[in-house]
N, C-alpha and C positions, 0 to 999 in steps of 0.2 A: 709871451708865454701864455700857453693854454692852461686853463684852470684845471685841476686835478678833481676827477668826479668821485665823489664819496658815495659808496653803497651803503644801502640800508642793512642794519644788522638783522640776522635772521631771527634772533630771540630779542624781543623788546626788553629794555631795561625796566620799563614800567609795567610790571606784572598784572597789576589790577587794571590798568587803564587800556592796554592793547592785547590783542589776541596774537599768537604765534602764526607765522606764515604757513599756509597749507602746504603740506608735503603728500603727493599722491604716490600710492604704492605701485611699483613696477610689476611684481609677481606675488604668487601666493603658494605656500607649500602646504599640500593636503595630505594627511596620512590617515588612513583608516584604522579605526579602533579594533583593537584585537578582541575578538568575541570568545569569551571563555564559556564553552558549552558544558553543561553538566553531565554527570556519568549517566544519568537516565536517558538523556537525550542520545548520548554515544551509544548506549546499549540498544536502544530503540532502533537506530539506524543500522546497526550490525545486525539485530534480528530481522529487520525487514530485508536487508540485502541477502542474508542467508536464506530466508523464505522465497525470496524472488529466484536465488540459484537453485534452491530445491525443486521450485516449480518448473523451471526451465528443463531441469534434469528429468523430471517426471514426464513433461511433455516429449522430450527427446526419446525416452524409453518407450513411451506410448506409441510414437510415430514409427520407432525401430520395430516394436512388436507387431503393429499393423502391417509393415512391409513384409515382415516374416511370415505372417499369416496369409497374406496375399500370395506371397511366392509359393508357401506350402499348398494353398488351395489351387494355384495355378499348375503346380506340379502334379498333384491328385487328379485335377481335371485332364491333364494331358494323358495321364497314365490310364485313366478311365476310358478316354477316347480311344487310345491305342488298343485297350482291351475289346472295347466294342467294335473297333475296326477290325481287330483280328478274329473276334467271333463271327462278325458278318462276312469276312473273307472265307472263313471256314465253312460257313453254311452256304456262301455261293458256291465254293468248290463242290461241296456235296451235292447241291442242286444240279450243278454242271454234269457231275459224273452220273447222277441219276437220269439227267436228261440224255446224255449220250448213250446210256446203256438202255433206254426206253425203246419200246417198239415203233412209236411214231416218228422218232428221230432219222429213221432211214428214208423216209418220204420227204424230208425237207430239201431245200435246195442244195445244190453241189457246193461243197466247202473247199477250202484249201487244203491240199494234200500235204501234210506235214509229217506223216508217219514213216518211219524208217523201217519197219517191221514188213518184211516180204516173206513169201513161201520158201525161197532157197536160203533164208537166213544170212543173207549178204549184208554188208555194210553199204547203204545207199545214202547219198547225199540227200538233203531236205530240198524237197521241191517247192520252188517259191511261185509255181504257176497255177491256175485253177484247172484241176482235171475233172472229168466226168465221174460221177459217183459209180463205183464199181461194188456190185453186190458181193462179189467173192471175197474182197478184202475185208469186208465188214463181219465176216462169219467167223473170224478167228476169236478165239476165246482170251481171257486174261493170262491164262498161264503161259501161252506162247509169247505173248508180249513181254511178260516179266523175264521169261528165260532170255528173249533177245535182248532186252535191256541189260541183263547181267553180263551176256557176252559182250556188249558194247563197252561196258565198263571194264571188263578184263583186258580187252584189246587196248583200251585208252591207257590203262595203268602200265601194260607191257611197253607201249610205245614211249611213254614218258620215261621209263627206266632206261630204254635204250638210248633215247636222246641225251639223257644225263651222262651215260658211260662213253658217248662219242663226242662230247664236247672238247674242243681244241683251245689252247691257251696260246694267246699271242704274247709278243714281246714287250709290248707296251704295258700288259697288266702284271707281269712278272714282279715288278717292284712294289706292287700294292699288297703282297702277301709276304709273310715272314716265312722263313725257311723252316720254321717248326710246324707250320701248317701244311707242309707239302707232302705228297703221296710218293712213296717210292716202291718201285717194282724189282725185286730182288730174285735171285735164283732160288731154286728149291731149298737152299740152305736158310736156316732160321737166323738171318742176320738182323740185329735190332736197328730199327729205323729211327727217325727224329720225331716221331709222333708218339702219343702216349699209349697207343695201341697197335697190334700187329694184325696183318691181314695175310691170308693164304690166297694166292692168285692162281687161276687156271688159264693157260693160253690155249685159245682154240684156233685151229688153222682157218685159212680163208676159204677153202673148199667146202668144209663142213658147215652144215646148217644145223643150229641148235634148236631144240624142242622148246615150243613155248611154255609147257609146263614145267621144265627145269628152271626157269628164270625166278629167282627169289627177290622179293622186295625187301627194301632197306627198312630199317626201323624209323618211326616218325621223326626222331630227332635228328638223325643223320640225314633223312630226306629233307628237313628243314635246312640243314647246313648245305645240302646239295643245291636246293633252290635259292639260297642266299648268295653262296659263292658263285655260281654259274660257270665256274672254270675248274680245271684240274690241272695241276702242275706235277711233273715226275722229276725227281732229283736222283740221278743214277751215279753211283760211285764207281771207283776204278775196277772193283772186283764184280761189277755187274755186267751182263750181257745186253747186247741191243735187242730190243723186242721188235720184231716186224710188226707192220699195220695188220692188226687182226682183232677179232673181237674177243673182248676179255670179260670174264664174268667173276664175280667176286662171291666167296662163301661167306655166310653170315657168322662172323667170329668177332663180334663187338664187345668190349669191355663194359663193366658196370658202371664205371666213371664216364661223365660227360665229356665229350672232346671240346677243348676250347678253340674257337675259331674267331678270326677277326671279321666283325660284320661290316658288310660293304653299305655304304650310306645309300638309303633309298630315295631317290631324286623324284619318284612318281607319286609320293603319298598324297600330295595336294590334289594331284590330278585324279587319283583314284578315289579320294573322298568327295570331290566334286561329281565325278560319275556316279557314285554310290548315291550321293544326295539327289541327284537328277533322276536316277533310277527309282528311288523310293517315292519322290514326289508323283513320278508318272505312275507307279503303282499303286499309290493311295488315291490318285485321281481316277484309276481305272475301277479300283474297289469301290470308291464312293459312286461313280456312275453305276456300277452294277447294283449296288445296293439301293440306290435311288430308283432305279428301274424296278427292283423287286418290291420296294415300298409302295410305288405307284400301282403296281399290279395288285398288291395287297388291298389299296384302298379301293381300287376298281371292284375287286372281288368282294370286299365288304359292302359296297353300295348295291351290286348285283344280288348279293345275298340278301339284303334288307328289302329291295324290291320283290324279290321271290318271296319273302315271308309276307309282306303285305298282300301280294295277290293271292297267296294262300289262305290268309284270313278272310279276305273278300269272297273268296270261293266257298269258303266254310260257312260264312254267314248266309249266303245265297243258298247253299244246300240245306241249312238248317231251317230257313224259312220255307222252303219248298216242301220239306219233310213234314213240318207242322201243318202246313195247309193241306197236304195229302192226307195226314192223320186225322184232321178235324173233318175233312170231306168223307173219309171213310167211317168215322163215328156217326156222322149225320145220315149216312147210308144205312148202318146197322140199327140204330135207334129211331123209333117213330116219332115224328115231330107233329106239334099242333099247327094246324093250317092257318090260324089267326095270328098266333104269337110267334111261330116259328121255334118254340122251345120244346125240349124233350120233357119227360116226366120228371127227371131228376132235377133239371134245371128250374122247372116250375115249382117244385117242392122247395128246393133251396131258396128261391126268391120270395116264396111266402114265409118261410121261416124268417128271413131277414126283415121282411116288412112288419111282422109281428114284434120281433125284437126292437125295431126302431120305434113303433108305436108305444110300447111299454116304456122305453126310455123317455120319450116326450112326455108321457102322462106323469111319470115320476118327477120330472123336472117342473112340470107346471104345478103338482101338488106341493112341492117343496117352496115354490115361489108364493103360492097363496097361503101357506103357513107363515112365511116369514112376514107377509104383509099384515096378516091378522095380527101377529105378535106385536109388530111396530104400531098398529092402531091401539091396541089396548095399553101399550107402554104410554103412548101420547096421552090417551084420555086420562090415565092415572096421574100422569105429571100435571096435565091442566086442572085436574080436580083438586090435587093437593096445593098447587100454587094459589088457586082461586080461595080456598079456604083461609090461607094465610093471609091473602090480601084483605079479605073481608074482615077477619079479626082485627087487622091493623088499620082497615079503612083506607087503604092506598089504592089509587086508580093507576093501573099501569098503561104506558103508551103503546100504541100499535107497533109491532115488529117490522112491518112492512106496509107498503101503501095499498096492498091488496084488500085490506080490511080495516073496519073502524076501530077495532080493538084487538088485544092479543088473542082473545078466544074465538075472533072470526077467522084467523089465519089458518089455512089448510093447505098443504103441499100439493093436493090434487086439483085445487081450484085456483092458485096463484097463476099470475101471468108467466108466460114462457121467458120473460127476461128477468124475473124474480129469482133472488137467491134461494128461496125455498122450494122452487117449482120442481116437483118430483124428486125432492131432497129431504125425506124424513129425518133422516140422521142429523142433518143440520139443524132442522126445527127442533128436534130433541135435545141437542146440544144448547140451543138458545134457551129453551125453557129451563134446562138444569142450571145454567148460569143464572138465571132470574131467581130460581129457587135458592140457591146458595147464597146470592146477595141478600135476600129477604131474611134468611136466617142469621147472617152476620149482623144486619142492622137491628 
């Protein structure tokens, strides 16, 4: 039999003699400690967050305000530019009118004949070719042109009214309109129609021609309805008669209340806006080019005006110098001159007076300088005598003030060397003597 193996106990029975067997840890549990923040720290954090939020709100408001100001300034600048462009356009138009009405415009090169005004007052299509300039057509005044333009507008409005009255409705368009908006033609009896207003209709035979002056225009509101609808539909009942194809003319008998019509959707709005935008851009470019040409001419005119002013100033100076020269020459011829000096009697007298005045001024200055020198000499002699008496009483021998003399009394500003501090400096020599005298009195 195999012997049974006896394992060692984990904990020794002998507590004091042997140590326990080492048991290593497999893992560890770590739990952070709960930090208890004080009320002051929490309040400070909340205040900091609130201040940060307020700061961000202020920055956002400031940014929004800046954007609004920039937008307003941009709008104002755009309006100002448009106003300036309109003013420049008006000024350009005025200048063009003046240029066309001026006398020298007739002698210019032949232009494109786009005028529809002729002697017989007939409607003539615009000519797109260059024609030679005709002197007879340029002699018509503005009154005839205005009358002709008025006549053209009258014919145009009459033609539009006729086209509106003669439009035909197709079967495909009949479903787009309600029966309440249809127009009905009745007999002379006043039968109420489905519309909100009534119309009196006058039938004109085919053979008769209506006068252009008898055509009455529709009110603007109904004219808008005509242009929007573009179609006319007639709904005849059983008691109505068949109307032959003829020209129909309506009398103006509209009610005060506006008629309700179904609006046809406008499918050309985007196209029209694009065309208007292109036309506006082209017009602005034309105006800008015209205005730039005008500004260039103005700059050139200013330069020419400045050059002209400079030339005028130069001519004035030359003429003035020539005038003075001639005036002096005439004075020389009129007044007798000394053959030696070349002076007149007045000039010689004036020169003598000036010389005498100059001599008197020089003598006065010399006399003043001599008096100052004598006063300074007397002052220095008095200082020397006073200082010498005091030094003799005290029995003190003074050292020389400079190297030009053996003693203080031998120093003289007039005889000192030219590199000496007292050379021609009597004021400095007097200050030195005064300082010696004061020091002797103190001692």
